[in-house]
PALOGU-941175 format. One record per atom (N, C-alpha, C): residue in one letter; x, y, z. Coordinates in steps of 0.2 Angstrom, whole numbers, plus 5000, padded with zeros to 4 digits. Layout:
N
aXYZ/...
This chain:
284
m500449945000/m500050005000/m500450065000/k500250114996/k500650184996/k500150234997/a500350285002/a499950335004/a500150405002/f499750445001/f499950514999/f499550565004/i499950605008/i499650645013/i499750725011/t499150755011/t499150825011/t499150855018/g499450915019/g499450945026/g499950905030/a500450875027/a500950825031/a501250855037/q501350925037/q501750955043/q501250985048/g500650965047/g500150985053/g500150935058/c499850945064/c499850905069/c499650835067/l499050825064/l498850755062/l499350725057/g499550765052/g500050745047/g500650715050/m500950745054/m501550725057/m501450665061/t500850655065/t500750595069/t500650535064/m500250555059/m500150505054/m500750475050/q501250515049/q501850495046/q502250455051/n502250465057/n502550425062/n502250355062/l501550355062/l501250295062/l501350245056/l501350285050/l501450245044/l502150215044/k502650255046/k503350235047/k503350165051/r503050175057/r503050115061/r502750055058/e502250065054/e501850005051/e502149985044/n502750015042/n503050005036/n502650015030/v502250075030/v501850095024/v502250145020/n502350135014/n502650195010/n502150245009/f502450315010/f502050365009/f502450425006/l502050475004/l502350545002/l501950595005/g502250635009/g501950685013/g502150755010/v501650795008/v501750865006/v501350915010/d501650975010/d501351035014/d501451085009/i501151145011/i501151205007/i501851225004/a502351205007/a503051225005/a503251184999/q503051114999/q503151074993/q502651074987/l501951084989/l501451084984/l500851124987/d500651174983/d500051214984/d499451174981/i499051144985/i498451104983/i497951144979/t498051204979/t497551244975/t497751254967/d498451224966/d498651224959/d498551154956/f497951154953/f497751084951/f498151054946/k498451094941/k498951064936/k499551024940/k499851064945/k500451034948/k500150974953/l499650974956/l499350924960/l499250864956/n498950874950/n498750824945/n499450784943/e499950824942/e500550794939/e500850754945/v500850784951/v501250744957/v500850674958/l500150684958/l499750624960/l499750564955/l499750594948/l499850544943/l500450504943/n500950544945/n501650524945/n501750474950/y501550484956/y501650444962/y501150384963/k500550394960/k500050344960/k499950304967/p499650344972/p499550314978/p498950264978/d498950224983/d498350184984/d497750214988/v498050264992/v497550304997/v497850374997/i497350424997/i497550494998/i497250515005/l497650535009/l497450565016/l497450635015/h496850665014/h496850735013/h496750775019/f497250795022/f497250835029/f497250915028/a497550935022/a497751005021/a497051045022/a497051105025/a496551145025/a496751215029/i496351265027/i496451325032/i495951315037/s496251295043/s495851275049/s495751325054/d496151385053/d496051445057/d495351475056/v494851465061/v494151485059/v494051555058/d494451595062/d494351665061/d494651695054/e495251665052/e495551675046/e495051665040/c494751605041/c494251585035/c493751635035/e493451665041/e492951715041/e493251785037/r493851795039/r494151865036/r494351855028/e494451795026/e494751775020/e494251725016/p493651735015/p493251685013/p493451655006/e493651695002/e493851674995/e494451624996/m494951635000/m495451595001/m495251525004/a494851535009/a494551465012/a494151425007/f493751455002/f493451424997/f493851384993/h494451424991/h494951384986/h495251334989/t495451344995/t495851284999/t495451235001/n494951245005/n494551195008/n494051165003/g493751204999/g493251174994/g493551154987/l493751204983/l493951184977/l494551134976/a495051144981/a495651104980/a495351034982/t494851024986/t494650954988/t494250924982/l493950964978/l493650944972/l494150914967/g494750954967/g495250934963/g495550864965/i495650854971/i495950794974/i495450734973/a494850744974/a494350694972/a494350674965/t494350724961/t494350714953/t494950664951/i495550684954/i496150644953/i496150574956/a495850574962/a495750504965/a495350464961/r494850484958/r494450444954/r494850424947/k495250474945/k495650454939/k496150404940/i496450394946/i496950344948/i496650294952/n496050294953/n495650244957/n495950234964/a496150284967/a496450284974/a495850294979/k495950264985/k495450284990/k495550354992/l495050394995/l495150454997/l494850465004/l495350485009/l495050505016/l495150575017/y494650605019/y494550675020/y494350695027/t494750735030/t494550755037/t494150815037/s493550815040/s493150865041/s493050885048/t492550915050/t492450955056/t491750955059/n491750955066/n491050965069/n490751035067/f491151085065/f490951145063/f490451145057/v490351085054/v489851085048/v489151085051/f489051085058/f488451085062/f488351155065/d487751175066/d487551245069/d487551245076/g487551195080/g487551195087/g486951205091/n486351215087/n485751225090/n485351165092/t485651125096/t485351065098/t485551055106/e485250995108/e485550975115/e485850905115/e485850875109/e486050805108/e486650805104/p487150755105/p487750755100/p487450745093/y487950765088/y487750755081/y488050685079/f487650645076/f487850585073/f487950585066/e488250535063/e488550545056/e488050565051/y487350555052/y486850575047/y486450625049/a486650665054/a486350725055/a486450775050/q485950825049/q485950875043/q486450925045/p486950935041/p487450995042/p487051065041/n487351115045/n487051175043/n487551225046/p488151235043/p488751275046/p488551345046/i488851375052/i488651445053/i489251495052/n489851465050/n490451505048/n490751485042/q491251525039/q491551505033/q491951445033/y492251435039/y492651375040/y492251315039/g491651305042/g491151255042/g490851245035/k490751305032/k490451305025/k490851275020/t491551295020/t491951275015/t492151205016/k492251175023/k492351105024/k491751065022/y491151085023/y490551055021/y490551045013/l490751105010/l490751105003/l491251055000/g491851045004/g492350995002/g491950925002/e491550915007/e491250845008/e490750835002/k490350885001/k489850884995/k490250864988/y490750904987/y491150894981/y491350824980/i491650794986/i491850724986/i491350674984/k490750684987/k490150644986/k489950644979/e489950704976/e489750714969/e490150674964/v490850674966/v491350654961/v491550584961/y491450554967/y491850494968/y491450444973/d491550384973/d491250344978/d491750304983/r492350304981/r492850274986/r493150324991/y492650344995/y492950395000/y492750385007/f493150405011/f492950405019/f492950485021/i492450505024/i492450575027/i492450565034/v493050595037/v493150585044/v493050655048/r492450655051/r492350725055/r492650715062/t493050765064/t493350765070/t493250835074/a493550845080/a493450905083/a494050915088/w494150975090/w494550995095/w495150955097/l495650955092/l496250905093/l496650925098/f496950885102/f497550895107/f498050845106/g498650865108/g499250815108/g499850855105/q500350815104/q501050845102/q500950885095/n501250935095/n501150975089/n500451005087/s500050995092/s499351025090/s499351105092/k499051145087/k499051215088/k498451245093/t498051195095/t497551225100/t497851255106/f497551305109/f497851345114/f498051295120/a497651245121/a497751205127/a498351155126/s498451135120/s499051085119/s499651135120/k499651195117/k500251235117/k500351255124/f499851265128/f499951285135/f500251225139/l499951165138/l500251105142/l500951095140/q501151105134/q501851095132/q502351145134/q502151205136/q502551265138/q502951245145/k503551255145/k503951245151/k503751305156/d503851365154/d503651425158/d502951445157/k502551425162/k501751435161/k501651505164/p501151545161/p500951605163/p500551605170/r500451665173/r500151665179/r499451645178/s499151675173/s498451655172/s498251645164/i497751615163/i497551595156/i496751595156/s496451625150/s495751615149/s495551555146/a495051525148/a494751465145/a494051475144/i493851455138/i493151465136/i492651415140/c492151445142/c491751405147/c490951395144/d490851415138/d490151415136/d490051375129/q490651345126/q490551305120/q490651235122/i490251195121/i490251115122/i490451075116/g490951035116/g491150995111/g491450935113/s491750905108/s492150835109/s492850855108/f493250815112/f494050825111/f494250765108/t494850775104/t495150715101/t495850715101/y496150655104/y496850645105/y497150625098/v497650665096/v497850655089/v498150585088/l498450555093/l498650485092/l498050435091/d497550445095/d496950405094/d496550415087/l496550475085/l496350495078/l496750455073/a497350465073/a497850435068/a497750355068/e497650325074/e497550255074/e496850235071/a496350275072/a495650255069/a495750265061/i496050325059/i496150335052/i496550275049/f497050255052/f497450195049/f496950135048/a496550115053/a496050065052/a495550075046/i495350135046/i494850155041/i495150155034/m495750175033/m496050185026/m496150115023/k496350065028/k496449995025/k495849965023/s495249985025/s494649945024/s494349975017/e493749935016/e493349955010/e492649985013/n492650005019/n492050025022/n491950105021/y491750115015/y491650185013/y491150225017/g491150285017/g490650325020/g490850385025/t490450405030/t490550455034/t490650435041/y491250455045/y491350435051/y491450495056/h491250485062/h491450535067/h491950505072/i492550535072/i493050505076/i493250555081/v493050555087/v493250595093/v493350545099/n493650575104/n493650535110/n492950545114/a492750495117/a492050485120/a491950545125/g491350565126/g491250615131/g491250685128/s491050735132/s491150805129/s491250855135/g491350915133/g491450965139/g491651035135/t491851075140/t492151145137/t492851145138/w493251195135/w493951195136/w494151215143/l493651245147/l493851255154/l493851185157/d493351145156/d493351075159/d493951035157/f494251045151/f494851005149/f495451035153/m495451105154/m496051125157/m496051115165/l495451115168/l495351095175/l495551025176/k495450975171/k495650905171/k496350905171/a496650935166/a497350935165/a497750965172/k497451015175/k497751045181/k497750995187/e497250945187/e497250895192/e497950855191/s498150835185/s498650795184/s499350825184/i499350885181/i500050925181/i500150965187/k499650985190/k499751025196/k500051095195/f499951125189/f500151185187/f499851245191/t500151295192/t499951355197/t499551405193/t499551405186/t499151455182/t498451455184/e498251515185/e497551525187/e497151525180/l496551485180/l496151475175/l495551525175/i495451565170/i494951615171/i494351595166/p493751585168/p493251565163/p493051625159/v492951615153/v492751675148/v492251645144/k491751695142/k491251675137/k491451695130/t491151655125/t491351675118/t491251745116/e490751775118/e490551845116/e491051895119/e491451875124/e491951925127/e492551925123/l492651875118/l493251875115/l493251915108/s492651935106/s492651975100/s492951935094/l492751875093/l493051835087/l492651845081/s493051845075/s492751855069/s492251805067/a492351745068/a491851695066/a491351675072/p490751665071/p490251635076/p490451555077/r490351535083/r490551465084/r489851425086/p489851365085/p489251325087/p489251315095/r488751325098/r488751325105/r488751255108/f488451215105/f488451145107/f488551095101/a489151065100/a489251025094/a489650965096/p489550925101/p489950865102/p489750815096/l490150775094/l490050725089/l489850655092/g489350625090/g489150555092/g489450505086/s489650445088/s489950405083/s489550335084/k489350315078/k488950255077/k489350205072/n489550235066/n489850195061/n490450165062/y490950195066/y491550165067/y491450115072/e491050115077/e490950065082/e490650005079/f490150015074/f489749965071/f490249925066/l490549965062/l490949935056/l491549905058/f491849935063/f492549915065/f492549875072/d491949875076/d491949845082/d492449875087/k492549945086/k493049985091/k492650045094/k492950055100/k492650115103/k493250165105/m493150225104/m493650275106/m493550285114/r494150285117/r494150295124/r493950365126/i493750375133/i493550445135/i494050495135/w493950555134/w494450605133/w494850615139/q494550605145/q494950605151/q495550555151/d495450495149/d495950445149/d496450465143/a496250485138/a496750505133/a497150565135/l496850615139/l497250675141/l497750645146/a497550595151/a498050575156/a498650545152/e498550505146/e499150485143/e499550535140/f499250585137/f499650645134/f500050675140/v499750685146/v500050715151/v500650675154/k500550615154/k501150565156/k501750575151/i501550575144/i502050585139/i502450655141/l502050705142/l502350765143/l502850765150/n502550735155/n502950725161/n503650685160/t503550635156/t504150595154/t504750635151/k504450685146/k504950725142/k505250775146/s504850805151/s505150865155/s505550835160/g505450765162/g505850735167/g506450715165/
């Protein structure tokens, strides 16, 4: 099996590369420095030349507020480039795995969103990622859409991961207390993606750690383990004056992965405990 990874220098891309090396899977990983995925001609050339068995399409503009400020750029990168990749995947008969987001949902509910809930994105990031999903479905049938949310782990850009990996921690930090979602440990996500990409079980998956909470809940749980002295200040979304609206309640529920692979994702608290253990080992 040969894999091709877009967004290879991102948190998930780097974790996936390590896993594929461990599993002796040949792969080619590219990021913006090596290949601009919005350049269809170049993308077509590279993929036709490499002929992978599976394309792991992780590349995206995932900064939610940047997408709101630069909707055209988000449309080209998250939407049109995905159409290009799906078109080439069909041409070379490669499986296509695309990572999407819980932000395809509006958050106006009290229940987790399962795989076949109707998307209704409220910001440009969610709209362009959902457009990517729709393009894939229109063009090709050998696809896996993997929706995930709130990544944490090594190399993650989420504020919580960056904070936990900092040696010198600030005296205080704000943590959002009024958005409820799912957390995803990047190592667990990569393992699930590896199982999915080897299969022929095409369709849509929600891959997140079990349970839900706010970023404040996450930081309080981390504080129990690490015992850092930084004061956690609860903050409401409206106080932050963010460019893009956020779903208020958007945890993901998972049925397809459990049914088709007979596997369950562990609760986020256990995944966080493992991440903290790794951090403690490194600092020790």
